[in-house]
C-alpha positions in Angstrom: 22.1 -6.4 104.1 24.2 -9.4 105.0 27.9 -9.4 104.4 28.9 -11.9 101.6 32.1 -12.8 103.4 30.0 -13.9 106.4 27.8 -16.1 104.3 30.9 -17.8 102.8 32.4 -18.4 106.2 29.2 -19.9 107.5 29.1 -22.2 104.4 32.7 -23.3 105.0 32.0 -24.0 108.6 29.0 -26.2 107.8 31.1 -28.1 105.1 33.9 -28.5 107.5 31.6 -29.9 110.2 29.9 -32.3 107.8 33.3 -33.5 106.5 34.6 -34.0 110.1 31.4 -36.0 111.0 31.7 -38.1 107.9 35.4 -38.8 108.6 34.6 -39.7 112.3 31.8 -42.1 111.2 34.1 -43.7 108.6 36.8 -44.3 111.3 34.2 -45.6 113.7 32.9 -48.1 111.1 36.4 -49.2 110.2 37.1 -49.8 113.9 33.9 -51.9 114.3 34.9 -54.0 111.2 38.4 -54.5 112.6 37.1 -55.7 115.9 34.5 -58.0 114.2 37.3 -59.5 112.1 39.5 -60.1 115.1 36.7 -62.0 116.9 36.0 -64.1 113.8 39.7 -64.9 113.4 39.9 -65.9 117.1 37.0 -68.3 116.8 38.3 -69.8 113.6 41.7 -70.4 115.2 40.0 -72.3 118.1 38.0 -74.3 115.6 41.2 -75.1 113.7 42.9 -76.3 116.9 39.9 -78.6 117.7 40.0 -80.0 114.2 43.8 -80.6 114.3 43.3 -82.5 117.6 40.6 -84.7 115.9 42.9 -85.3 113.0 45.6 -86.5 115.3 43.3 -88.8 117.2 42.0 -90.3 113.9 45.5 -90.8 112.6 46.4 -92.7 115.7 43.3 -94.9 115.3 44.2 -95.4 111.6 47.8 -96.4 112.5 46.5 -98.9 115.1 44.1 -100.4 112.6 46.8 -100.6 109.9 49.1 -102.3 112.3 46.4 -104.8 113.2 45.4 -105.5 109.6 49.0 -105.9 108.4 49.4 -108.8 110.8 48.3 -112.4 110.2 44.7 -113.6 110.2 44.9 -114.7 113.9 45.8 -111.2 115.0 42.8 -109.8 113.1 40.5 -112.4 114.5 41.7 -111.7 118.0 41.2 -107.9 117.5 37.7 -108.4 116.3 36.9 -110.7 119.2 38.2 -108.3 121.8 36.9 -105.1 120.2 33.5 -106.2 118.9 32.5 -109.0 121.2 34.4 -108.1 124.4 36.1 -111.4 124.6 39.2 -112.0 126.7 42.1 -114.5 126.6 42.1 -117.3 129.1 43.2 -116.3 132.6 43.1 -112.6 131.5 41.5 -109.9 133.7 39.8 -107.0 132.1 39.3 -103.9 134.1 36.5 -101.5 133.0 36.7 -97.8 134.0 33.2 -96.9 135.1 34.0 -93.4 136.1 33.4 -92.1 132.6 36.9 -90.7 132.1 
């Protein structure tokens, strides 16, 4: 016959092994979730930086347009002629950057 103490020890060993395996898998899944979150945070920070730069550029454009529109009608007409129709003032040279920069 089998010893009852031996059966109990074997059962405790199996339970202990299952518990350790469960704990290890839990830690592994938590580590994977942490790494995934860090990657997501990093990409969102880069996206936020890009959006902040776009906001600054748009604010600069808005300030320029506000400055132009707050002037008299001649300034607005001159701005439209230069910007939309590529006109120039008499005896004015316009240099165009064709390098694409």
